[in-house]
Backbone as XML, in Angstrom:
<?xml version="1.0"?>
<chain id="A" units="angstrom">
  <residue number="1" name="MET">
    <atom name="N" x="101.665" y="60.677" z="82.300"/>
    <atom name="CA" x="101.615" y="60.669" z="83.747"/>
    <atom name="C" x="100.163" y="60.509" z="84.170"/>
  </residue>
  <residue number="2" name="ASP">
    <atom name="N" x="99.932" y="59.678" z="85.138"/>
    <atom name="CA" x="98.584" y="59.471" z="85.658"/>
    <atom name="C" x="98.338" y="60.390" z="86.841"/>
  </residue>
  <residue number="3" name="GLY">
    <atom name="N" x="97.102" y="60.825" z="87.009"/>
    <atom name="CA" x="96.745" y="61.621" z="88.173"/>
    <atom name="C" x="97.080" y="63.089" z="88.024"/>
  </residue>
  <residue number="4" name="LEU">
    <atom name="N" x="97.040" y="63.757" z="89.156"/>
    <atom name="CA" x="97.234" y="65.196" z="89.215"/>
    <atom name="C" x="98.592" y="65.500" z="89.847"/>
  </residue>
  <residue number="5" name="ASP">
    <atom name="N" x="99.353" y="66.389" z="89.215"/>
    <atom name="CA" x="100.614" y="66.820" z="89.815"/>
    <atom name="C" x="100.433" y="68.238" z="90.348"/>
  </residue>
  <residue number="6" name="CYS">
    <atom name="N" x="101.511" y="68.821" z="90.888"/>
    <atom name="CA" x="101.387" y="70.134" z="91.526"/>
    <atom name="C" x="100.986" y="71.226" z="90.542"/>
  </residue>
  <residue number="7" name="TRP">
    <atom name="N" x="101.537" y="71.201" z="89.321"/>
    <atom name="CA" x="101.169" y="72.233" z="88.352"/>
    <atom name="C" x="99.738" y="72.027" z="87.859"/>
  </residue>
  <residue number="8" name="GLY">
    <atom name="N" x="99.343" y="70.786" z="87.683"/>
    <atom name="CA" x="97.958" y="70.491" z="87.306"/>
    <atom name="C" x="96.983" y="71.000" z="88.358"/>
  </residue>
  <residue number="9" name="PHE">
    <atom name="N" x="97.379" y="70.887" z="89.612"/>
    <atom name="CA" x="96.535" y="71.391" z="90.699"/>
    <atom name="C" x="96.416" y="72.915" z="90.621"/>
  </residue>
  <residue number="10" name="LEU">
    <atom name="N" x="97.550" y="73.618" z="90.402"/>
    <atom name="CA" x="97.492" y="75.071" z="90.247"/>
    <atom name="C" x="96.603" y="75.456" z="89.075"/>
  </residue>
  <residue number="11" name="LYS">
    <atom name="N" x="96.750" y="74.755" z="87.943"/>
    <atom name="CA" x="95.909" y="75.034" z="86.774"/>
    <atom name="C" x="94.438" y="74.881" z="87.128"/>
  </residue>
  <residue number="12" name="PHE">
    <atom name="N" x="94.110" y="73.851" z="87.867"/>
    <atom name="CA" x="92.730" y="73.584" z="88.269"/>
    <atom name="C" x="92.194" y="74.714" z="89.152"/>
  </residue>
  <residue number="13" name="VAL">
    <atom name="N" x="92.967" y="75.118" z="90.167"/>
    <atom name="CA" x="92.542" y="76.177" z="91.087"/>
    <atom name="C" x="92.333" y="77.486" z="90.339"/>
  </residue>
  <residue number="14" name="TYR">
    <atom name="N" x="93.315" y="77.883" z="89.534"/>
    <atom name="CA" x="93.214" y="79.164" z="88.838"/>
    <atom name="C" x="92.174" y="79.137" z="87.721"/>
  </residue>
  <residue number="15" name="ALA">
    <atom name="N" x="91.954" y="77.995" z="87.099"/>
    <atom name="CA" x="90.896" y="77.895" z="86.086"/>
    <atom name="C" x="89.536" y="78.127" z="86.733"/>
  </residue>
  <residue number="16" name="ASP">
    <atom name="N" x="89.372" y="77.628" z="87.945"/>
    <atom name="CA" x="88.112" y="77.836" z="88.662"/>
    <atom name="C" x="87.899" y="79.313" z="88.972"/>
  </residue>
  <residue number="17" name="LEU">
    <atom name="N" x="88.988" y="80.088" z="89.018"/>
    <atom name="CA" x="88.916" y="81.528" z="89.262"/>
    <atom name="C" x="88.868" y="82.336" z="87.964"/>
  </residue>
  <residue number="18" name="GLY">
    <atom name="N" x="88.885" y="81.633" z="86.821"/>
    <atom name="CA" x="88.754" y="82.305" z="85.535"/>
    <atom name="C" x="90.052" y="82.630" z="84.836"/>
  </residue>
  <residue number="19" name="PHE">
    <atom name="N" x="91.171" y="82.059" z="85.276"/>
    <atom name="CA" x="92.455" y="82.353" z="84.661"/>
    <atom name="C" x="93.059" y="81.070" z="84.112"/>
  </residue>
  <residue number="20" name="LYS">
    <atom name="N" x="93.380" y="81.073" z="82.821"/>
    <atom name="CA" x="93.952" y="79.888" z="82.192"/>
    <atom name="C" x="95.473" y="79.973" z="82.216"/>
  </residue>
  <residue number="21" name="LEU">
    <atom name="N" x="96.102" y="79.003" z="82.866"/>
    <atom name="CA" x="97.557" y="78.949" z="82.916"/>
    <atom name="C" x="98.085" y="78.157" z="81.735"/>
  </residue>
  <residue number="22" name="PHE">
    <atom name="N" x="99.285" y="78.492" z="81.308"/>
    <atom name="CA" x="99.959" y="77.773" z="80.238"/>
    <atom name="C" x="100.069" y="76.304" z="80.620"/>
  </residue>
  <residue number="23" name="ASP">
    <atom name="N" x="99.925" y="75.424" z="79.654"/>
    <atom name="CA" x="99.935" y="73.999" z="79.909"/>
    <atom name="C" x="101.343" y="73.429" z="79.752"/>
  </residue>
  <residue number="24" name="ILE">
    <atom name="N" x="101.908" y="72.942" z="80.844"/>
    <atom name="CA" x="103.241" y="72.338" z="80.811"/>
    <atom name="C" x="103.267" y="71.162" z="79.842"/>
  </residue>
  <residue number="25" name="GLU">
    <atom name="N" x="102.153" y="70.501" z="79.658"/>
    <atom name="CA" x="102.101" y="69.330" z="78.779"/>
    <atom name="C" x="102.559" y="69.677" z="77.359"/>
  </residue>
  <residue number="26" name="ASP">
    <atom name="N" x="102.509" y="70.944" z="77.000"/>
    <atom name="CA" x="102.961" y="71.365" z="75.680"/>
    <atom name="C" x="104.487" y="71.349" z="75.578"/>
  </residue>
  <residue number="27" name="LEU">
    <atom name="N" x="105.168" y="71.194" z="76.705"/>
    <atom name="CA" x="106.627" y="71.169" z="76.731"/>
    <atom name="C" x="107.104" y="69.720" z="76.805"/>
  </residue>
  <residue number="28" name="GLU">
    <atom name="N" x="108.408" y="69.535" z="76.974"/>
    <atom name="CA" x="108.979" y="68.200" z="77.133"/>
    <atom name="C" x="108.728" y="67.757" z="78.556"/>
  </residue>
  <residue number="29" name="TYR">
    <atom name="N" x="107.486" y="67.425" z="78.863"/>
    <atom name="CA" x="107.080" y="67.164" z="80.230"/>
    <atom name="C" x="106.965" y="65.673" z="80.476"/>
  </residue>
  <residue number="30" name="GLY">
    <atom name="N" x="107.243" y="65.248" z="81.670"/>
    <atom name="CA" x="107.117" y="63.856" z="82.060"/>
    <atom name="C" x="107.407" y="63.733" z="83.531"/>
  </residue>
  <residue number="31" name="GLN">
    <atom name="N" x="107.443" y="62.528" z="84.033"/>
    <atom name="CA" x="107.623" y="62.327" z="85.457"/>
    <atom name="C" x="108.930" y="62.902" z="85.981"/>
  </residue>
  <residue number="32" name="ALA">
    <atom name="N" x="109.953" y="62.969" z="85.167"/>
    <atom name="CA" x="111.258" y="63.436" z="85.635"/>
    <atom name="C" x="111.552" y="64.878" z="85.232"/>
  </residue>
  <residue number="33" name="TRP">
    <atom name="N" x="110.525" y="65.696" z="84.966"/>
    <atom name="CA" x="110.770" y="67.055" z="84.484"/>
    <atom name="C" x="111.586" y="67.868" z="85.484"/>
  </residue>
  <residue number="34" name="GLY">
    <atom name="N" x="111.422" y="67.630" z="86.766"/>
    <atom name="CA" x="112.143" y="68.391" z="87.768"/>
    <atom name="C" x="113.621" y="68.057" z="87.820"/>
  </residue>
  <residue number="35" name="LEU">
    <atom name="N" x="114.020" y="66.992" z="87.153"/>
    <atom name="CA" x="115.420" y="66.583" z="87.170"/>
    <atom name="C" x="116.153" y="66.988" z="85.896"/>
  </residue>
  <residue number="36" name="ARG">
    <atom name="N" x="115.502" y="67.703" z="85.015"/>
    <atom name="CA" x="116.095" y="68.057" z="83.724"/>
    <atom name="C" x="116.868" y="69.363" z="83.738"/>
  </residue>
  <residue number="37" name="ASP">
    <atom name="N" x="117.113" y="69.912" z="84.906"/>
    <atom name="CA" x="117.827" y="71.188" z="85.035"/>
    <atom name="C" x="117.153" y="72.312" z="84.261"/>
  </residue>
  <residue number="38" name="LYS">
    <atom name="N" x="115.837" y="72.268" z="84.215"/>
    <atom name="CA" x="115.077" y="73.350" z="83.595"/>
    <atom name="C" x="114.202" y="73.965" z="84.669"/>
  </residue>
  <residue number="39" name="ASP">
    <atom name="N" x="113.967" y="75.239" z="84.544"/>
    <atom name="CA" x="113.088" y="75.940" z="85.460"/>
    <atom name="C" x="111.864" y="76.352" z="84.656"/>
  </residue>
  <residue number="40" name="TYR">
    <atom name="N" x="110.928" y="75.434" z="84.478"/>
    <atom name="CA" x="109.773" y="75.658" z="83.613"/>
    <atom name="C" x="108.976" y="76.894" z="84.007"/>
  </residue>
  <residue number="41" name="PHE">
    <atom name="N" x="108.827" y="77.133" z="85.294"/>
    <atom name="CA" x="108.054" y="78.296" z="85.710"/>
    <atom name="C" x="108.694" y="79.578" z="85.203"/>
  </residue>
  <residue number="42" name="LYS">
    <atom name="N" x="109.946" y="79.772" z="85.499"/>
    <atom name="CA" x="110.609" y="81.014" z="85.098"/>
    <atom name="C" x="110.789" y="81.111" z="83.592"/>
  </residue>
  <residue number="43" name="GLU">
    <atom name="N" x="110.941" y="79.994" z="82.922"/>
    <atom name="CA" x="111.128" y="80.022" z="81.476"/>
    <atom name="C" x="109.828" y="80.283" z="80.718"/>
  </residue>
  <residue number="44" name="ASN">
    <atom name="N" x="108.686" y="79.945" z="81.305"/>
    <atom name="CA" x="107.438" y="79.997" z="80.554"/>
    <atom name="C" x="106.310" y="80.822" z="81.163"/>
  </residue>
  <residue number="45" name="TYR">
    <atom name="N" x="106.362" y="81.087" z="82.453"/>
    <atom name="CA" x="105.200" y="81.702" z="83.096"/>
    <atom name="C" x="105.476" y="83.018" z="83.787"/>
  </residue>
  <residue number="46" name="ILE">
    <atom name="N" x="106.718" y="83.387" z="83.944"/>
    <atom name="CA" x="107.066" y="84.528" z="84.770"/>
    <atom name="C" x="106.401" y="85.834" z="84.311"/>
  </residue>
  <residue number="47" name="ASN">
    <atom name="N" x="106.085" y="85.963" z="83.035"/>
    <atom name="CA" x="105.437" y="87.191" z="82.558"/>
    <atom name="C" x="104.015" y="87.347" z="83.073"/>
  </residue>
  <residue number="48" name="ASP">
    <atom name="N" x="103.392" y="86.250" z="83.495"/>
    <atom name="CA" x="102.024" y="86.311" z="84.022"/>
    <atom name="C" x="101.986" y="86.566" z="85.520"/>
  </residue>
  <residue number="49" name="TRP">
    <atom name="N" x="103.138" y="86.530" z="86.173"/>
    <atom name="CA" x="103.200" y="86.597" z="87.632"/>
    <atom name="C" x="104.134" y="87.716" z="88.082"/>
  </residue>
  <residue number="50" name="GLU">
    <atom name="N" x="103.894" y="88.209" z="89.288"/>
    <atom name="CA" x="104.825" y="89.138" z="89.905"/>
    <atom name="C" x="105.218" y="88.570" z="91.267"/>
  </residue>
  <residue number="51" name="ARG">
    <atom name="N" x="106.456" y="88.774" z="91.604"/>
    <atom name="CA" x="106.955" y="88.262" z="92.878"/>
    <atom name="C" x="106.284" y="89.018" z="94.021"/>
  </residue>
  <residue number="52" name="SER">
    <atom name="N" x="105.938" y="88.315" z="95.066"/>
    <atom name="CA" x="105.285" y="88.903" z="96.227"/>
    <atom name="C" x="106.138" y="88.633" z="97.462"/>
  </residue>
  <residue number="53" name="GLU">
    <atom name="N" x="106.477" y="89.664" z="98.192"/>
    <atom name="CA" x="107.291" y="89.482" z="99.405"/>
    <atom name="C" x="106.462" y="88.927" z="100.552"/>
  </residue>
  <residue number="54" name="VAL">
    <atom name="N" x="105.201" y="89.318" z="100.631"/>
    <atom name="CA" x="104.305" y="88.842" z="101.684"/>
    <atom name="C" x="103.186" y="88.047" z="101.016"/>
  </residue>
  <residue number="55" name="PRO">
    <atom name="N" x="103.169" y="86.736" z="101.216"/>
    <atom name="CA" x="102.162" y="85.923" z="100.530"/>
    <atom name="C" x="100.750" y="86.195" z="101.023"/>
  </residue>
  <residue number="56" name="GLU">
    <atom name="N" x="99.823" y="86.206" z="100.065"/>
    <atom name="CA" x="98.403" y="86.361" z="100.361"/>
    <atom name="C" x="97.682" y="85.104" z="99.894"/>
  </residue>
  <residue number="57" name="VAL">
    <atom name="N" x="96.473" y="84.932" z="100.389"/>
    <atom name="CA" x="95.648" y="83.799" z="99.970"/>
    <atom name="C" x="95.547" y="83.800" z="98.449"/>
  </residue>
  <residue number="58" name="LEU">
    <atom name="N" x="95.738" y="82.657" z="97.843"/>
    <atom name="CA" x="95.692" y="82.378" z="96.409"/>
    <atom name="C" x="96.971" y="82.739" z="95.654"/>
  </residue>
  <residue number="59" name="ASP">
    <atom name="N" x="97.988" y="83.243" z="96.337"/>
    <atom name="CA" x="99.294" y="83.388" z="95.692"/>
    <atom name="C" x="99.875" y="81.992" z="95.495"/>
  </residue>
  <residue number="60" name="ALA">
    <atom name="N" x="100.761" y="81.869" z="94.545"/>
    <atom name="CA" x="101.475" y="80.606" z="94.339"/>
    <atom name="C" x="102.773" y="80.643" z="95.129"/>
  </residue>
  <residue number="61" name="VAL">
    <atom name="N" x="103.214" y="79.500" z="95.582"/>
    <atom name="CA" x="104.513" y="79.370" z="96.239"/>
    <atom name="C" x="105.306" y="78.327" z="95.464"/>
  </residue>
  <residue number="62" name="LEU">
    <atom name="N" x="106.559" y="78.662" z="95.174"/>
    <atom name="CA" x="107.435" y="77.733" z="94.458"/>
    <atom name="C" x="108.511" y="77.211" z="95.398"/>
  </residue>
  <residue number="63" name="PHE">
    <atom name="N" x="108.882" y="75.946" z="95.174"/>
    <atom name="CA" x="109.907" y="75.292" z="95.981"/>
    <atom name="C" x="111.016" y="74.793" z="95.079"/>
  </residue>
  <residue number="64" name="LEU">
    <atom name="N" x="112.245" y="74.879" z="95.571"/>
    <atom name="CA" x="113.417" y="74.455" z="94.816"/>
    <atom name="C" x="113.762" y="72.995" z="95.104"/>
  </residue>
  <residue number="65" name="ASN">
    <atom name="N" x="114.332" y="72.346" z="94.084"/>
    <atom name="CA" x="114.882" y="71.016" z="94.294"/>
    <atom name="C" x="116.348" y="71.164" z="94.694"/>
  </residue>
  <residue number="66" name="SER">
    <atom name="N" x="117.051" y="70.067" z="94.842"/>
    <atom name="CA" x="118.453" y="70.119" z="95.276"/>
    <atom name="C" x="119.372" y="70.767" z="94.238"/>
  </residue>
  <residue number="67" name="ARG">
    <atom name="N" x="118.901" y="70.907" z="93.014"/>
    <atom name="CA" x="119.697" y="71.541" z="91.953"/>
    <atom name="C" x="119.392" y="73.033" z="91.800"/>
  </residue>
  <residue number="68" name="GLY">
    <atom name="N" x="118.533" y="73.552" z="92.686"/>
    <atom name="CA" x="118.218" y="74.966" z="92.649"/>
    <atom name="C" x="117.188" y="75.356" z="91.608"/>
  </residue>
  <residue number="69" name="LYS">
    <atom name="N" x="116.428" y="74.399" z="91.101"/>
    <atom name="CA" x="115.374" y="74.670" z="90.123"/>
    <atom name="C" x="114.014" y="74.531" z="90.798"/>
  </residue>
  <residue number="70" name="ALA">
    <atom name="N" x="113.094" y="75.413" z="90.451"/>
    <atom name="CA" x="111.737" y="75.328" z="91.002"/>
    <atom name="C" x="111.052" y="74.104" z="90.400"/>
  </residue>
  <residue number="71" name="ASN">
    <atom name="N" x="110.734" y="73.141" z="91.251"/>
    <atom name="CA" x="110.131" y="71.912" z="90.735"/>
    <atom name="C" x="108.865" y="71.508" z="91.474"/>
  </residue>
  <residue number="72" name="HIS">
    <atom name="N" x="108.400" y="72.372" z="92.373"/>
    <atom name="CA" x="107.154" y="72.063" z="93.081"/>
    <atom name="C" x="106.443" y="73.373" z="93.372"/>
  </residue>
  <residue number="73" name="ALA">
    <atom name="N" x="105.114" y="73.329" z="93.374"/>
    <atom name="CA" x="104.323" y="74.540" z="93.594"/>
    <atom name="C" x="103.082" y="74.221" z="94.408"/>
  </residue>
  <residue number="74" name="GLY">
    <atom name="N" x="102.583" y="75.250" z="95.051"/>
    <atom name="CA" x="101.349" y="75.136" z="95.806"/>
    <atom name="C" x="100.624" y="76.464" z="95.788"/>
  </residue>
  <residue number="75" name="VAL">
    <atom name="N" x="99.463" y="76.495" z="96.412"/>
    <atom name="CA" x="98.645" y="77.698" z="96.498"/>
    <atom name="C" x="98.523" y="78.077" z="97.973"/>
  </residue>
  <residue number="76" name="ILE">
    <atom name="N" x="98.816" y="79.348" z="98.276"/>
    <atom name="CA" x="98.720" y="79.816" z="99.656"/>
    <atom name="C" x="97.265" y="79.728" z="100.102"/>
  </residue>
  <residue number="77" name="PHE">
    <atom name="N" x="97.100" y="79.184" z="101.280"/>
    <atom name="CA" x="95.766" y="78.968" z="101.837"/>
    <atom name="C" x="95.491" y="80.019" z="102.907"/>
  </residue>
  <residue number="78" name="LYS">
    <atom name="N" x="95.969" y="79.843" z="104.082"/>
    <atom name="CA" x="95.841" y="80.828" z="105.159"/>
    <atom name="C" x="96.743" y="80.392" z="106.307"/>
  </residue>
  <residue number="79" name="ASN">
    <atom name="N" x="97.016" y="81.313" z="107.214"/>
    <atom name="CA" x="97.804" y="81.012" z="108.406"/>
    <atom name="C" x="99.106" y="80.281" z="108.087"/>
  </residue>
  <residue number="80" name="ARG">
    <atom name="N" x="99.838" y="80.776" z="107.066"/>
    <atom name="CA" x="101.127" y="80.189" z="106.673"/>
    <atom name="C" x="100.984" y="78.734" z="106.224"/>
  </residue>
  <residue number="81" name="LYS">
    <atom name="N" x="99.846" y="78.426" z="105.627"/>
    <atom name="CA" x="99.609" y="77.090" z="105.082"/>
    <atom name="C" x="99.465" y="77.194" z="103.571"/>
  </residue>
  <residue number="82" name="PHE">
    <atom name="N" x="99.731" y="76.084" z="102.887"/>
    <atom name="CA" x="99.534" y="76.030" z="101.448"/>
    <atom name="C" x="98.953" y="74.677" z="101.074"/>
  </residue>
  <residue number="83" name="ILE">
    <atom name="N" x="98.246" y="74.669" z="99.960"/>
    <atom name="CA" x="97.637" y="73.454" z="99.428"/>
    <atom name="C" x="98.459" y="73.051" z="98.213"/>
  </residue>
  <residue number="84" name="HIS">
    <atom name="N" x="98.777" y="71.774" z="98.115"/>
    <atom name="CA" x="99.562" y="71.303" z="96.980"/>
    <atom name="C" x="99.241" y="69.842" z="96.721"/>
  </residue>
  <residue number="85" name="CYS">
    <atom name="N" x="99.714" y="69.382" z="95.606"/>
    <atom name="CA" x="99.477" y="68.008" z="95.200"/>
    <atom name="C" x="100.810" y="67.277" z="95.152"/>
  </residue>
  <residue number="86" name="CYS">
    <atom name="N" x="100.853" y="66.113" z="95.789"/>
    <atom name="CA" x="102.062" y="65.297" z="95.792"/>
    <atom name="C" x="101.641" y="63.826" z="95.709"/>
  </residue>
  <residue number="87" name="ARG">
    <atom name="N" x="102.573" y="62.938" z="95.892"/>
    <atom name="CA" x="102.245" y="61.509" z="95.782"/>
    <atom name="C" x="101.138" y="61.088" z="96.743"/>
  </residue>
  <residue number="88" name="ALA">
    <atom name="N" x="101.039" y="61.770" z="97.880"/>
    <atom name="CA" x="100.017" y="61.439" z="98.875"/>
    <atom name="C" x="98.642" y="61.986" z="98.501"/>
  </residue>
  <residue number="89" name="GLY">
    <atom name="N" x="98.571" y="62.802" z="97.448"/>
    <atom name="CA" x="97.309" y="63.412" z="97.030"/>
    <atom name="C" x="97.346" y="64.916" z="97.236"/>
  </residue>
  <residue number="90" name="VAL">
    <atom name="N" x="96.186" y="65.535" z="97.303"/>
    <atom name="CA" x="96.085" y="66.969" z="97.554"/>
    <atom name="C" x="96.092" y="67.145" z="99.070"/>
  </residue>
  <residue number="91" name="ILE">
    <atom name="N" x="97.087" y="67.893" z="99.559"/>
    <atom name="CA" x="97.247" y="68.041" z="101.007"/>
    <atom name="C" x="97.524" y="69.494" z="101.381"/>
  </residue>
  <residue number="92" name="VAL">
    <atom name="N" x="97.326" y="69.786" z="102.648"/>
    <atom name="CA" x="97.651" y="71.095" z="103.219"/>
    <atom name="C" x="98.912" y="70.916" z="104.048"/>
  </residue>
  <residue number="93" name="SER">
    <atom name="N" x="99.891" y="71.795" z="103.830"/>
    <atom name="CA" x="101.147" y="71.760" z="104.581"/>
    <atom name="C" x="101.433" y="73.146" z="105.138"/>
  </residue>
  <residue number="94" name="ARG">
    <atom name="N" x="102.356" y="73.205" z="106.076"/>
    <atom name="CA" x="102.736" y="74.475" z="106.698"/>
    <atom name="C" x="104.024" y="75.009" z="106.079"/>
  </residue>
  <residue number="95" name="LEU">
    <atom name="N" x="104.027" y="76.275" z="105.722"/>
    <atom name="CA" x="105.230" y="76.912" z="105.180"/>
    <atom name="C" x="106.361" y="76.936" z="106.197"/>
  </residue>
  <residue number="96" name="ASP">
    <atom name="N" x="106.024" y="76.917" z="107.477"/>
    <atom name="CA" x="107.022" y="76.999" z="108.528"/>
    <atom name="C" x="107.687" y="75.664" z="108.844"/>
  </residue>
  <residue number="97" name="ASP">
    <atom name="N" x="107.186" y="74.554" z="108.308"/>
    <atom name="CA" x="107.849" y="73.271" z="108.502"/>
    <atom name="C" x="109.221" y="73.337" z="107.847"/>
  </residue>
  <residue number="98" name="GLU">
    <atom name="N" x="110.252" y="72.926" z="108.559"/>
    <atom name="CA" x="111.625" y="73.048" z="108.067"/>
    <atom name="C" x="111.829" y="72.423" z="106.688"/>
  </residue>
  <residue number="99" name="SER">
    <atom name="N" x="111.175" y="71.286" z="106.438"/>
    <atom name="CA" x="111.372" y="70.627" z="105.145"/>
    <atom name="C" x="110.884" y="71.489" z="103.992"/>
  </residue>
  <residue number="100" name="TRP">
    <atom name="N" x="109.887" y="72.329" z="104.213"/>
    <atom name="CA" x="109.391" y="73.227" z="103.166"/>
    <atom name="C" x="110.069" y="74.582" z="103.238"/>
  </residue>
  <residue number="101" name="LYS">
    <atom name="N" x="110.219" y="75.113" z="104.430"/>
    <atom name="CA" x="110.751" y="76.463" z="104.633"/>
    <atom name="C" x="112.098" y="76.667" z="103.935"/>
  </residue>
  <residue number="102" name="LYS">
    <atom name="N" x="112.992" y="75.694" z="104.047"/>
    <atom name="CA" x="114.326" y="75.847" z="103.466"/>
    <atom name="C" x="114.323" y="75.722" z="101.945"/>
  </residue>
  <residue number="103" name="ARG">
    <atom name="N" x="113.219" y="75.255" z="101.357"/>
    <atom name="CA" x="113.148" y="75.083" z="99.907"/>
    <atom name="C" x="112.359" y="76.177" z="99.193"/>
  </residue>
  <residue number="104" name="ILE">
    <atom name="N" x="111.786" y="77.121" z="99.928"/>
    <atom name="CA" x="110.946" y="78.150" z="99.295"/>
    <atom name="C" x="111.789" y="78.997" z="98.340"/>
  </residue>
  <residue number="105" name="GLU">
    <atom name="N" x="111.361" y="79.046" z="97.082"/>
    <atom name="CA" x="112.009" y="79.905" z="96.087"/>
    <atom name="C" x="111.389" y="81.291" z="96.142"/>
  </residue>
  <residue number="106" name="GLY">
    <atom name="N" x="110.076" y="81.343" z="96.326"/>
    <atom name="CA" x="109.390" y="82.626" z="96.399"/>
    <atom name="C" x="107.894" y="82.471" z="96.284"/>
  </residue>
  <residue number="107" name="PHE">
    <atom name="N" x="107.225" y="83.603" z="96.439"/>
    <atom name="CA" x="105.776" y="83.678" z="96.335"/>
    <atom name="C" x="105.441" y="84.532" z="95.121"/>
  </residue>
  <residue number="108" name="TYR">
    <atom name="N" x="104.391" y="84.159" z="94.409"/>
    <atom name="CA" x="104.035" y="84.847" z="93.173"/>
    <atom name="C" x="102.538" y="85.103" z="93.113"/>
  </residue>
  <residue number="109" name="ARG">
    <atom name="N" x="102.191" y="86.270" z="92.567"/>
    <atom name="CA" x="100.807" y="86.677" z="92.405"/>
    <atom name="C" x="100.548" y="86.926" z="90.933"/>
  </residue>
  <residue number="110" name="LEU">
    <atom name="N" x="99.390" y="86.486" z="90.465"/>
    <atom name="CA" x="99.033" y="86.742" z="89.068"/>
    <atom name="C" x="98.970" y="88.244" z="88.822"/>
  </residue>
  <residue number="111" name="ARG">
    <atom name="N" x="99.535" y="88.686" z="87.718"/>
    <atom name="CA" x="99.534" y="90.120" z="87.394"/>
    <atom name="C" x="98.138" y="90.637" z="87.077"/>
  </residue>
  <residue number="112" name="ASN">
    <atom name="N" x="97.384" y="89.888" z="86.342"/>
    <atom name="CA" x="96.054" y="90.328" z="85.911"/>
    <atom name="C" x="94.978" y="89.420" z="86.473"/>
  </residue>
  <residue number="113" name="LYS">
    <atom name="N" x="94.982" y="89.261" z="87.794"/>
    <atom name="CA" x="94.017" y="88.352" z="88.376"/>
    <atom name="C" x="92.608" y="88.897" z="88.198"/>
  </residue>
  <residue number="114" name="ALA">
    <atom name="N" x="91.699" y="87.975" z="87.953"/>
    <atom name="CA" x="90.328" y="88.358" z="87.618"/>
    <atom name="C" x="89.386" y="88.297" z="88.815"/>
  </residue>
  <residue number="115" name="TRP">
    <atom name="N" x="89.887" y="87.991" z="89.987"/>
    <atom name="CA" x="88.974" y="87.875" z="91.124"/>
    <atom name="C" x="89.112" y="89.017" z="92.079"/>
  </residue>
</chain>
């Protein structure tokens, strides 16, 4: 895959904060990973994160696809906004926009954050 995807963006942000996230590339990863009926986040990363009911800056937000699997992620920014990477590039979106709001799986905070 060329360029940066949403998980690559999260890895980049958290690496800058001193936390190394597991590399999805070590799995059966490719452009269609979100369509494989796998929930890579919950299968591989959930032990590093705790669910957060009220999102804070730098928490991760996961979004579900039509099959109910988490296939997109972003980083909470501020004022109900999040930063994520998509085909349009790295962008800021609003959690309250209906297209995102109805797909939110949850918010997650690193258990052993170093910042």
